[in-house]
C-alpha positions in Angstrom: 66.1 67.9 140.7 62.5 67.3 141.8 61.3 63.9 142.7 59.0 62.4 140.1 55.6 61.1 141.1 54.5 57.6 140.2 51.0 58.0 138.6 48.6 55.0 138.7 48.2 53.7 135.2 50.5 56.6 134.3 47.6 58.9 134.7 46.1 59.3 138.1 47.8 61.0 141.1 47.2 59.3 144.5 49.2 61.8 146.6 46.5 64.6 146.8 43.6 62.3 147.9 42.2 62.9 151.3 40.5 60.1 153.4 37.8 61.8 155.4 36.8 58.7 157.5 39.3 58.6 160.3 38.6 54.9 161.0 39.6 53.9 157.5 42.8 56.2 157.3 45.1 53.3 158.3 43.4 50.6 156.2 43.1 52.4 152.8 46.5 52.3 151.1 47.1 54.9 148.4 50.8 54.2 147.9 52.3 55.4 144.7 52.4 52.7 142.1 52.1 52.6 138.3 50.5 49.1 137.9 48.5 47.8 140.8 50.2 44.5 141.1 52.1 43.2 144.2 52.1 39.5 143.1 50.6 38.3 146.4 53.4 39.5 148.6 50.7 40.8 151.0 49.4 37.3 151.6 52.4 36.2 153.7 51.8 38.4 156.7 48.8 38.8 158.9 46.8 42.1 158.4 49.2 42.9 155.5 46.4 43.5 153.0 46.0 47.0 154.6 49.3 47.8 152.8 48.0 46.7 149.3 46.9 49.5 147.0 43.2 50.0 147.2 42.8 49.8 143.4 44.5 46.4 143.4 42.1 45.2 146.1 39.2 46.3 143.9 40.7 44.3 141.0 41.2 41.3 143.2 37.5 41.4 144.3 36.4 41.7 140.7 38.1 38.3 140.0 35.4 36.5 141.9 32.9 36.1 139.2 30.3 33.5 138.2 27.0 32.4 139.8 26.2 33.9 143.1 27.0 30.9 145.3 29.9 29.6 143.3 32.2 32.6 143.7 35.4 31.5 142.1 34.0 29.6 139.1 33.2 31.0 135.8 34.5 33.8 133.6 37.0 35.6 135.9 38.7 33.0 138.0 42.2 34.3 138.4 42.3 36.5 135.3 44.0 39.5 137.0 45.2 41.2 133.9 41.7 41.3 132.6 40.3 42.6 135.9 42.9 45.4 136.0 42.0 46.4 132.5 38.3 46.5 133.5 39.2 48.8 136.5 41.4 51.0 134.2 38.6 51.5 131.7 36.0 52.1 134.5 38.3 54.9 135.8 38.4 56.5 132.3 34.6 56.4 132.3 34.4 57.9 135.8 36.7 60.7 134.8 34.6 61.4 131.7 31.4 61.5 133.7 32.6 63.5 136.7 35.7 65.3 135.6 37.4 64.3 138.9 40.2 62.0 139.9 38.6 58.5 139.8 40.7 57.3 142.7 39.3 60.0 145.0 35.8 59.0 143.9 36.6 55.3 144.6 37.8 56.3 148.1 34.6 58.3 148.7 32.5 55.3 147.5 34.3 52.9 149.9 33.8 55.3 152.8 30.1 55.5 152.0 29.6 51.8 151.4 31.5 50.4 154.4 29.2 49.4 157.2 30.0 50.4 160.8 28.0 47.6 162.5 27.5 43.9 161.9 26.0 41.0 163.7 27.7 37.9 165.0 26.3 34.6 166.4 26.9 33.7 170.0 25.8 30.2 171.2 25.1 30.2 174.9 23.8 27.1 176.6 22.3 25.7 173.5 20.5 28.9 172.4 21.8 31.2 169.6 21.9 34.9 170.1 22.7 37.5 167.4 24.8 40.3 168.9 25.6 43.6 167.3 29.3 44.2 167.0 31.5 47.0 165.6 33.4 46.2 162.4 37.2 46.6 162.1 38.6 48.9 159.5 40.1 46.2 157.3 36.8 44.3 157.3 34.8 47.5 156.6 36.9 47.9 153.4 36.5 44.3 152.5 32.7 44.5 152.8 32.5 47.8 150.9 34.6 46.3 148.0 32.5 43.2 148.1 29.2 45.1 148.0 30.4 47.2 145.0 31.6 44.2 143.0 28.5 42.2 143.8 26.4 45.1 142.6 28.4 45.0 139.3 27.9 41.3 139.0 24.1 41.5 139.6 23.7 44.4 137.1 25.8 42.8 134.3 24.5 39.3 134.5 22.5 38.5 131.3 22.5 42.2 130.4 24.0 44.0 127.4 25.7 46.6 129.7 29.4 46.2 129.9 31.3 45.4 133.2 33.3 48.6 132.9 30.2 50.8 132.6 28.5 49.0 135.5 31.6 49.4 137.7 31.9 53.1 136.9 28.2 53.7 137.6 28.3 51.7 140.9 31.3 53.6 142.1 29.8 57.0 141.2 26.5 56.2 142.8 28.2 54.9 146.0 30.3 58.0 146.1 27.2 60.2 146.0 25.6 58.0 148.7 22.7 57.3 146.3 20.1 54.9 147.4 19.9 53.3 143.9 23.4 52.0 144.5 23.6 48.2 145.3 26.4 48.8 147.8 24.6 51.5 149.7 21.5 49.3 149.9 23.5 46.4 151.3 25.2 48.6 153.9 21.9 50.0 155.1 20.4 46.6 155.2 23.3 45.2 157.3 23.3 48.2 159.7 19.5 47.9 160.1 19.8 44.2 161.0 22.5 45.1 163.5 20.3 47.7 165.1 
């Protein structure tokens, strides 16, 4: 008897996906799961979010919605079922547009949108220096997901375009390393500042 694969949303296979960025190999989780829900079990241990399926992390980032500086207020505060449905529909759109597995395109988009360098402030004798630092793999993924979802928020705010279409477009553009993608612009800006 052959072992049955668990397909995400009963549709997408996560076993064949290859992560090309060696730094992100340990931090992107593609574990087999039907519904991307772990009910916050990752929150109990430090660095445990690396074990959370990447699609669920995208859905979690989507839940921060509202005005730019009031991240958790507004339309999406804690509505996880809704945000998972948005991701599911966006995956359908991505599959229709590209004909590929949308999870592999999401992984490619994260690899392209994750910055390698950042700046940090060091206060030394009353003066503040900005020092360039390398970014850890977990934070790189956090930033990439944040850039993608921020781009979706910016493009759908007071705009007839739906969230699902905006998310699909943003992921496709990021995967192609296209300069018109919000996430790629943000990554380049952050790395330029760090230079």
